[in-house]
C-alpha positions in Angstrom: 77.6 103.1 57.3 80.8 105.0 56.4 82.2 102.4 54.7 80.9 99.2 53.1 82.1 95.7 54.2 85.3 94.1 53.5 84.5 91.0 51.5 87.4 88.0 51.9 87.5 85.7 48.9 88.0 81.9 50.1 90.8 80.0 48.9 89.1 77.1 49.6 85.9 75.8 48.6 84.5 73.0 50.7 80.9 72.7 49.6 79.0 72.0 46.4 77.8 74.9 44.6 76.2 73.5 42.2 73.0 75.8 40.8 73.7 78.7 43.0 73.2 81.9 41.3 73.4 85.5 42.4 70.4 87.4 41.6 69.9 91.3 40.2 69.6 92.2 44.2 73.3 90.3 45.1 71.6 87.5 46.9 73.1 83.7 46.2 70.2 81.5 45.7 69.5 78.0 45.0 67.7 77.7 41.7 66.7 74.3 41.5 64.7 73.8 45.4 61.0 73.6 46.5 60.0 77.4 46.6 58.1 77.0 49.8 57.6 75.0 53.1 54.6 73.2 52.2 56.1 72.2 48.7 59.2 71.2 50.8 57.1 68.6 53.1 54.6 67.9 50.0 57.5 65.9 48.2 59.0 64.1 51.3 55.3 62.9 51.8 55.2 61.5 48.2 58.3 59.8 48.4 58.5 58.5 52.1 54.8 58.4 52.9 55.3 55.0 55.1 58.4 56.2 56.5 58.5 56.9 60.1 58.9 61.0 60.4 58.3 61.3 63.7 59.2 59.8 67.4 58.4 61.4 71.0 60.5 59.8 73.6 58.0 58.6 75.8 54.9 59.2 73.2 54.2 58.3 69.8 56.0 57.6 66.8 54.2 58.8 63.0 54.8 58.4 59.6 54.8 61.3 56.8 51.9 60.4 55.8 50.3 60.5 59.4 52.2 63.7 60.1 50.7 65.0 56.7 47.1 63.6 57.8 47.0 65.4 60.9 48.9 68.9 60.0 46.2 69.2 57.2 43.7 68.6 59.3 45.1 71.3 62.2 44.7 73.7 59.1 41.5 72.9 58.6 40.8 73.4 61.9 42.1 76.9 62.4 40.5 77.8 59.1 37.1 76.9 60.6 38.1 79.2 63.4 38.6 82.1 61.1 41.9 82.1 60.4 43.3 84.2 57.2 46.5 84.1 55.1 49.5 86.2 57.2 47.6 85.5 60.3 50.2 84.9 63.4 49.4 81.8 65.6 51.6 81.2 68.9 52.8 77.6 69.4 53.4 76.8 73.1 53.3 73.1 73.1 56.4 71.0 74.8 58.4 69.1 72.0 57.1 66.3 70.7 54.9 65.1 67.7 52.1 67.7 68.5 54.7 70.3 68.5 55.5 69.6 64.7 51.9 69.0 63.9 51.1 72.4 65.4 53.8 74.3 63.5 52.9 72.6 60.3 49.5 73.0 60.7 49.5 76.6 60.9 51.9 76.8 57.5 49.5 74.6 55.9 46.7 77.0 56.6 48.6 80.1 55.3 49.2 81.3 58.6 52.7 82.4 60.3 53.8 80.4 63.2 55.2 82.1 66.2 57.2 79.6 68.6 56.9 80.5 72.0 60.2 80.2 74.6 58.5 77.4 77.2 60.5 78.8 79.8 59.5 82.2 79.9 57.6 84.2 82.1 54.0 84.9 81.7 54.7 88.3 81.3 57.6 87.9 78.3 54.7 85.8 77.0 52.3 88.3 76.7 55.0 90.6 75.0 55.3 87.8 72.5 51.7 87.4 72.3 51.2 91.6 71.9 54.3 92.4 69.7 53.0 89.6 67.1 49.8 90.5 67.3 48.7 86.5 67.2 45.3 85.9 66.7 44.9 82.3 67.4 47.1 80.3 70.0 47.9 76.5 69.8 48.4 75.5 73.5 46.6 72.5 74.0 46.2 69.2 72.1 42.3 70.1 71.3 43.5 73.2 69.2 45.2 70.7 66.5 41.7 69.1 65.5 39.6 69.7 62.5 37.0 68.4 60.6 38.7 69.2 57.3 41.4 68.9 55.7 43.1 72.0 54.5 46.2 73.6 52.2 47.3 76.5 51.3 49.2 77.0 47.8 49.2 80.8 47.5 52.5 81.2 49.0 55.4 82.8 47.9 58.9 82.2 48.6 59.4 85.2 50.3 56.2 85.0 52.4 56.9 85.3 56.0 56.3 81.5 57.3 57.4 82.2 60.8 58.4 84.6 63.7 61.3 83.3 65.9 61.8 85.7 68.9 65.4 86.3 69.9 66.2 85.0 73.4 65.9 88.7 74.7 69.3 88.3 77.1 69.3 92.4 77.2 65.9 94.4 76.7 62.9 92.9 75.1 63.1 90.1 72.4 62.8 90.8 68.6 61.2 88.9 66.3 63.0 87.6 63.3 60.6 86.9 60.1 61.4 84.0 58.3 60.3 83.1 54.9 59.5 80.4 53.2 62.7 80.5 51.1 64.8 81.2 54.3 63.5 77.6 55.6 63.8 75.6 52.5 67.6 77.3 51.6 68.4 76.5 55.4 67.7 72.8 55.1 69.4 72.7 51.7 72.9 74.8 53.3 73.1 72.2 56.1 72.4 69.1 53.4 75.4 70.1 51.5 77.7 71.3 54.4 77.2 68.4 56.6 77.0 65.8 53.9 73.7 64.6 54.9 71.9 61.8 53.0 68.3 61.7 51.7 66.5 58.8 53.6 67.8 56.4 56.6 68.8 59.4 58.8 68.1 59.5 62.4 68.6 62.2 64.4 68.1 63.0 68.1 66.9 66.5 68.9 68.0 67.3 72.3 68.0 70.8 71.9 64.3 72.8 71.9 62.4 73.5 68.7 61.1 77.0 69.7 64.7 77.9 68.2 65.9 77.8 65.2 68.9 75.3 66.3 66.4 72.6 66.7 64.0 73.6 64.3 65.7 74.5 61.6 69.0 72.8 62.1 67.4 69.5 63.0 63.9 69.3 62.7 63.4 70.6 59.1 66.3 69.0 56.9 65.2 65.6 58.5 61.7 66.4 57.3 63.0 67.5 53.5 65.5 64.6 53.4 63.0 61.7 54.3 64.8 61.4 57.9 63.0 60.7 61.5 63.4 63.0 64.1 63.3 61.3 67.6 62.3 64.1 69.6 63.4 64.3 73.5 60.9 66.2 75.7 63.8 68.0 77.5 67.0 67.3 78.3 67.2 63.8 80.6 70.9 62.1 80.2 68.8 59.1 81.1 66.7 59.6 78.3 69.4 60.5 76.0 71.4 56.8 76.9 67.8 55.3 76.1 67.5 56.5 73.0 71.1 56.0 71.6 70.6 52.5 72.4 66.9 51.9 71.2 66.6 54.0 68.4 69.7 53.8 66.3 70.4 57.3 66.5 73.1 58.2 63.8 73.0 62.0 64.1 73.4 63.8 67.0 73.5 68.0 67.0 73.5 70.0 70.1 75.6 72.7 72.4 79.2 71.7 73.6 77.7 71.7 77.5 75.7 68.8 76.1 78.5 66.9 75.1 80.7 67.4 77.7 78.5 66.3 80.5 77.4 63.2 78.3 81.2 61.9 77.9 81.4 62.5 81.6 78.6 60.4 82.3 80.3 56.9 83.1 77.5 55.4 81.0 78.5 56.6 78.1 81.8 54.0 78.6 79.5 51.4 77.5 77.4 52.8 75.0 77.5 52.0 71.4 78.0 54.8 68.9 79.7 52.9 66.2 76.9 53.8 64.2 76.8 57.5 65.4 77.9 58.8 61.4 77.3 62.6 62.3 78.2 64.5 65.4 77.3 68.2 65.1 77.7 71.1 67.3 77.3 74.8 67.6 75.4 77.4 69.8 78.3 78.5 71.4 82.2 78.2 71.6 83.5 74.7 71.6 86.7 74.3 73.3 89.3 72.3 71.2 89.9 70.2 74.0 86.4 68.9 73.7 86.6 68.7 69.8 89.5 66.4 70.4 87.4 64.6 73.0 84.3 64.0 70.5 86.6 62.9 67.9 87.7 60.1 69.9 84.6 59.2 71.6 82.5 59.0 68.0 85.7 57.5 65.9 83.2 56.6 62.7 81.1 60.3 62.7 81.9 63.2 60.6 82.4 66.2 63.2 81.0 69.9 62.2 80.8 73.2 63.7 77.5 74.8 62.4 77.5 78.8 63.6 74.3 81.1 63.4 72.1 83.1 64.7 67.9 83.6 64.9 68.3 86.2 61.8 70.3 83.8 59.6 67.6 80.9 60.3 70.3 79.0 62.1 73.1 78.2 59.9 75.3 80.4 58.5 79.0 79.1 58.5 80.0 75.4 59.2 83.4 73.8 59.5 83.2 70.3 57.9 85.0 67.1 59.1 88.4 67.4 57.7 88.9 70.7 59.4 87.4 69.9 62.7 90.4 69.3 65.1 92.9 71.2 62.1 91.0 74.8 62.4 89.0 73.9 65.7 88.8 77.6 67.0 86.9 78.6 63.8 83.3 78.5 62.8 84.5 77.5 59.3 83.4 78.9 55.8 80.3 80.5 55.0 77.7 78.0 53.4 76.6 78.0 49.9 74.1 81.0 49.9 75.4 83.0 52.1 77.5 85.8 51.7 80.4 86.8 54.7 81.9 90.3 55.2 83.8 91.8 58.2 82.4 95.9 58.5 85.1 98.2 59.0 87.9 95.9 59.9 90.8 96.5 62.1 93.8 97.5 59.9 96.1 95.3 62.6 93.8 92.6 63.6 91.6 92.5 60.8 88.7 92.4 63.4 85.4 93.7 62.5 81.4 93.5 63.1 80.6 90.1 61.1 77.7 90.7 57.9 75.7 88.5 56.3 73.3 88.3 53.7 72.1 85.3 51.6 68.5 83.3 50.8 68.3 81.8 54.3 68.9 85.2 55.7 65.9 87.1 57.5 65.5 90.6 56.3 63.4 92.1 58.9 62.2 92.3 62.5 58.5 91.8 62.7 56.9 95.3 64.2 60.1 96.5 64.6 61.6 99.0 62.2 63.9 100.8 64.3 65.8 97.6 65.1 65.5 96.5 61.8 67.3 99.3 60.1 69.8 99.1 62.6 70.3 95.3 62.0 69.5 95.0 58.5 71.6 97.4 56.0 71.7 97.5 52.4 70.9 93.6 52.3 72.8 92.6 54.9 72.2 91.7 58.3 74.7 93.1 61.5 75.7 90.0 63.4 76.3 91.8 66.2 79.7 89.1 66.3 83.2 90.3 66.4 85.1 88.0 63.9 88.1 87.9 61.0 87.9 86.3 58.0 91.4 84.7 56.8 92.3 84.7 53.2 91.5 80.6 53.0 87.7 81.6 54.1 87.9 80.3 57.9 85.3 82.5 59.7 86.5 83.2 63.6 84.1 84.8 65.9 86.2 86.5 69.0 83.3 88.0 71.1 80.0 89.9 71.0 80.0 93.0 70.5 78.4 93.7 73.4 80.8 91.9 75.5 83.9 92.9 74.3 86.4 94.3 77.0 88.0 97.7 76.0 90.7 97.5 78.8 92.4 101.1 77.9 92.0 101.1 74.6 93.1 97.5 74.4 90.0 95.2 72.9 90.1 91.6 74.7 87.9 89.7 73.0 86.2 87.2 75.4 86.1 84.0 73.3 89.8 84.0 72.7 90.1 84.3 76.7 87.5 81.9 77.8 89.4 79.3 75.1 92.4 79.9 77.0 90.8 79.1 80.4 88.6 76.0 79.0 92.0 74.2 78.5 93.1 74.6 82.0 92.5 71.0 84.1 89.9 71.4 85.9 87.7 73.9 83.9 84.2 72.9 83.3 83.2 76.1 81.9 83.6 79.8 81.9 82.6 83.5 80.9 84.6 86.5 80.7 83.1 89.7 81.1 84.1 93.7 81.7 84.7 94.6 84.8 84.1 98.5 85.5 87.6 100.3 86.5 88.0 103.8 87.3 91.4 104.0 85.6 91.6 101.8 82.7 87.5 102.1 82.0 87.0 98.2 82.2 89.2 95.2 83.0 89.0 91.5 82.5 86.9 89.5 84.6 86.2 85.5 84.7 83.8 83.5 86.5 84.8 79.9 86.6 82.8 76.5 87.2 84.9 73.5 87.9 84.5 70.1 86.7 82.7 68.7 90.2 85.0 67.5 92.8 87.8 70.1 91.7 89.3 73.0 93.8 90.2 75.6 91.4 92.8 78.6 92.9 92.4 81.9 90.9 95.8 83.0 91.3 96.7 79.5 90.1 94.4 80.0 87.2 95.8 83.8 86.3 99.5 82.2 86.4 98.6 79.3 84.2 97.8 81.7 81.3 101.0 83.6 81.2 102.5 82.9 77.8 99.6 81.5 76.8 97.5 84.9 75.9 99.1 88.7 76.0 99.2 90.2 79.6 96.7 92.3 79.2 94.4 89.6 78.4 94.7 87.7 81.8 91.6 88.0 84.0 92.4 90.3 87.0 89.5 89.5 88.5 88.4 85.6 88.7 85.4 84.3 90.6 84.9 80.5 91.0 81.0 79.8 91.1 79.5 76.9 93.1 76.6 76.8 90.5 76.9 75.6 86.5 76.5 79.4 84.6 72.9 80.3 83.4 72.3 79.5 80.0 69.3 80.0 77.6 67.5 77.2 76.1 69.8 77.8 72.9 72.9 77.1 75.4 74.4 80.3 75.5 75.7 81.7 78.9 73.8 84.6 79.8 76.5 87.5 80.4 74.1 89.6 81.7 73.4 88.5 85.0 77.0 88.3 86.1 77.6 92.2 84.7 77.5 94.3 87.9 76.2 91.8 90.2 79.3 89.8 90.9 81.6 90.8 94.1 84.3 91.2 92.2 86.1 92.7 95.5 86.4 89.7 96.9 88.3 88.0 94.4 90.3 90.8 92.7 93.9 89.2 91.8 96.7 90.7 93.7 99.5 89.9 91.0 99.5 88.7 87.5 
């Protein structure tokens, strides 16, 4: 790197920073939290033993005490099978009580858990197993049973606890190594950023547990704060509404697309949502008009937009309720033990690559020194996200570095164009991608999926954007999709599926 990061100090301090100190290596750290994930869970069990910890919709429900007993028995079974501290164990069960028992069982045995995306192909699963050099697998209920209880107590805060493989939208996935302190610091970040309370939380988990959003931003905070996790085995709107009616849900966290579906389902109008205290969202850009709709639909709830990535253990920045509708185009402020900075910002736009460091941020990929050296530089994680940080400390994500459109030397950031298109009547979702061009190098293309039953005219879409965004940012190629846009389990649109595969010649706009 020829230059260091450009750090911007915030004029607004929205989060509790008490007990946060910067260590000699420059990393912000909490001073009074559990040292390990095991210690965090143990504290909750001691305080909330008879309280409900997990509810599997359509399945079982267990208390913190029962979760502890089952997880330590699972650990005992793994040790009986020969597991040694540091061994990797893949976890391929579906979302539910058994998944959580398996996850904690591996941790309690001193192993490193490798959650596996259940939607991967057989070949992709084989890669994860091979790359992680997993010694054991938990893929049946029988793998959770042991004859003795076991608890490994020699883990250090910096020891690996889990390896989460990235979605692998391009090339092979990379395994982000998350330590015990990464997990525990993330729980404290969530508590302080969203204003979560100890005990009484009933969180509906509608996103996969094998990604950090479901595991680290929902499951672990509930376990660490004595709350209840109500787990959906998969996305099912009927099950969602059933849970809302029967399980006294007071915390929701999901991706924007799911909120749009929920709010536009006729059944929602008859739903009693007065008891919902938190509605949190993230994982993909959230159009300002959707934020307004969420605010109107959940009048008693605090809103919050969380941004993060696998490498940051989930939450890295958070837009709290006070600013949710004032600054919806941003992802808020860096959470208490995370520094956010911009690498080599453009002198005119202040946009550059977002960098993160902190107690909750990973330090490496598993078994991939080349990728680690490229991503983790001098203690900073290079996110691959193009962003700006304003003087008040608000972080605005403008694009993925690889998705930015370079139109004849002019950088066009897809998120800005997508937000403009999303605000137009009849648009359900949109993806903006570069289209190769012999003269300009790249031009702007947009694939739009309309609200069911709505007819969209590509030419009218382009006309409607005049005066909203600069003329060179208006897509010259627009395709109207008949199907919802493909997404990974974390809710992000898979733009790679459009590149080189869309017949732009049929939808090119003749005038702008």
